[in-house]
C-alpha positions in Angstrom: -59.8 61.4 81.9 -62.2 62.2 84.7 -62.1 64.9 87.4 -63.9 64.6 90.7 -62.5 67.8 92.1 -65.1 70.2 90.9 -67.1 70.5 94.1 -70.3 68.4 93.7 -68.7 65.0 93.6 -69.8 64.4 90.0 -67.7 63.0 87.3 -66.8 65.3 84.4 -65.3 64.1 81.1 -63.6 66.2 78.5 -65.4 66.2 75.1 -64.3 67.6 71.8 -67.0 69.4 69.8 -67.6 68.4 66.2 -68.1 72.1 65.3 -66.4 75.4 66.0 -67.7 78.9 65.4 -71.4 78.1 64.9 -73.8 75.3 64.7 -74.5 75.1 68.5 -77.9 73.5 68.0 -76.4 70.8 65.8 -73.7 70.0 68.4 -76.5 69.9 71.1 -78.5 67.6 68.9 -75.6 65.2 68.5 -74.8 65.2 72.2 -78.4 64.4 73.2 -79.3 61.9 70.5 -76.0 60.3 69.5 -77.0 61.0 65.9 -74.4 62.7 63.6 -75.1 65.7 61.5 -71.9 65.2 59.5 -73.7 64.2 56.3 -76.3 67.0 56.5 -75.9 70.2 54.6 -74.3 73.0 56.6 -77.6 75.0 56.6 -79.6 72.1 58.1 -80.5 72.3 61.8 -82.4 69.1 62.7 -84.5 71.0 65.3 -86.0 73.2 62.7 -85.7 71.0 59.6 -87.0 67.6 60.9 -88.8 68.3 64.2 -91.2 71.1 63.9 -94.4 69.6 65.4 -95.2 68.5 68.9 -95.6 64.9 69.7 -92.8 63.6 67.5 -90.6 61.2 69.3 -86.9 62.0 69.2 -84.7 59.2 70.6 -82.3 60.7 73.1 -80.2 60.0 76.2 -82.9 62.0 78.1 -85.3 59.1 77.9 -82.8 56.8 79.4 -82.3 59.0 82.4 -86.1 59.3 82.7 -86.5 55.5 82.6 -84.0 55.3 85.5 -86.0 57.7 87.7 -84.2 60.9 87.0 -85.9 64.2 86.7 -84.7 65.7 83.4 -84.2 69.5 83.0 -82.9 71.5 80.0 -81.8 75.1 80.6 -81.0 77.7 77.9 -80.9 81.5 78.4 -82.6 82.3 75.2 -86.2 82.4 73.9 -87.8 79.0 74.3 -88.9 79.1 70.7 -85.4 79.7 69.4 -84.5 76.6 67.3 -87.8 75.1 68.3 -86.3 74.1 71.7 -89.6 74.2 73.6 -91.0 71.6 71.2 -87.8 69.6 70.6 -86.9 69.3 74.3 -90.4 68.0 75.1 -90.1 65.5 72.2 -86.8 64.3 73.6 -88.4 63.6 76.9 -87.3 66.5 79.1 -89.6 67.0 82.1 -88.8 70.7 82.3 -87.3 73.4 80.1 -86.1 76.6 81.7 -85.7 79.3 79.0 -85.1 83.1 79.4 -88.9 83.6 79.8 -88.7 81.5 83.0 -85.7 83.5 84.5 -85.7 86.7 86.5 -86.3 89.6 84.1 -83.5 91.5 85.9 -81.0 88.7 85.4 -77.5 90.1 84.8 -76.2 90.2 81.3 -73.0 91.2 79.5 -72.6 94.1 77.2 -73.8 91.9 74.3 -77.0 91.1 76.2 -76.1 87.5 77.0 -76.8 86.1 80.4 -73.7 85.9 82.6 -72.4 82.4 83.4 -72.6 83.2 87.1 -76.3 83.9 86.7 -76.7 80.6 84.8 -75.1 78.8 87.8 -77.7 80.4 90.1 -80.5 79.0 87.8 -78.9 75.6 87.8 -78.5 75.7 91.6 -82.1 76.7 92.0 -83.2 73.8 89.8 -81.1 71.4 91.8 -82.5 72.6 95.1 -86.2 72.3 94.1 -86.4 68.7 95.3 -84.2 65.7 96.2 -84.9 63.7 93.0 -81.8 62.7 91.0 -81.5 64.9 88.0 -80.1 64.9 84.5 -79.5 68.6 83.7 -78.6 69.8 80.3 -77.6 73.5 80.5 -76.2 75.7 77.7 -74.5 78.9 78.5 -74.1 81.7 75.9 -72.2 84.5 77.7 -69.2 84.0 75.4 -71.3 83.6 72.3 -70.7 85.6 69.1 -71.0 88.3 67.7 -67.7 89.6 69.1 -68.2 93.2 68.2 -68.6 94.8 71.7 -65.7 94.8 74.2 -66.8 93.7 77.7 -63.9 95.5 79.3 -60.7 97.2 78.3 -58.9 94.1 77.2 -55.1 93.7 77.6 -55.1 92.0 74.3 -53.9 93.8 71.2 -54.1 92.2 67.8 -51.7 93.6 65.2 -51.2 92.8 61.6 -52.5 93.7 58.2 -56.2 93.2 58.9 -59.2 95.4 58.8 -60.1 97.4 61.9 -63.4 95.4 62.3 -61.5 92.1 62.0 -59.0 93.4 64.6 -61.7 94.4 67.0 -63.5 91.1 66.6 -60.3 89.1 67.2 -59.5 91.2 70.3 -63.0 90.7 71.7 -63.0 87.0 71.0 -59.5 86.5 72.5 -60.5 88.5 75.6 -63.6 86.3 75.9 -61.4 83.2 75.7 -59.1 84.7 78.3 -62.0 85.3 80.7 -62.8 81.6 80.8 -59.3 80.1 80.9 -57.6 82.2 83.5 -58.4 83.8 86.9 -60.8 86.6 86.1 -61.0 90.0 87.6 -64.7 89.6 87.8 -66.2 87.8 90.7 -67.4 84.4 89.5 -68.7 83.1 92.8 -72.2 81.7 93.0 -74.3 82.4 96.1 
């Protein structure tokens, strides 16, 4: 099912992730290359296990966009060296990689030090406005990333049951994080 009502006239499609609760780089690898990590050991991250040197060709959808005249941009609000992304994205064919090192040092973060999604939208908007070239942009947000040990606000969610205090806190923080992204939020999420 597609949805053209999200403001930019683009088509969005729902996708189911092959992983939950970790393995972000593996899901990213699968999405960009079409190659499955299903038969790899759980501790294998292709970015760091197989592609550790520059100038290794990694077949990906990025190259198809490049061949069709698109500028290709990857955005991730973490260190560029994390999971070898600065090397891997180049080897996949991205023209540009925007990492946390390329972002405003005063960019707003949550209490767990992750860049806010509203700030990521500003980075994306800035990249879109740099020129009139068609773009393929691959942006990862991590505001709602684990660990779930620090409450962002006084959540209205209370977990009860026979579980440890730390597990209760983690479940409350995680549930509140989910609530922030699935319902109208008290926090201003506009992008200017």
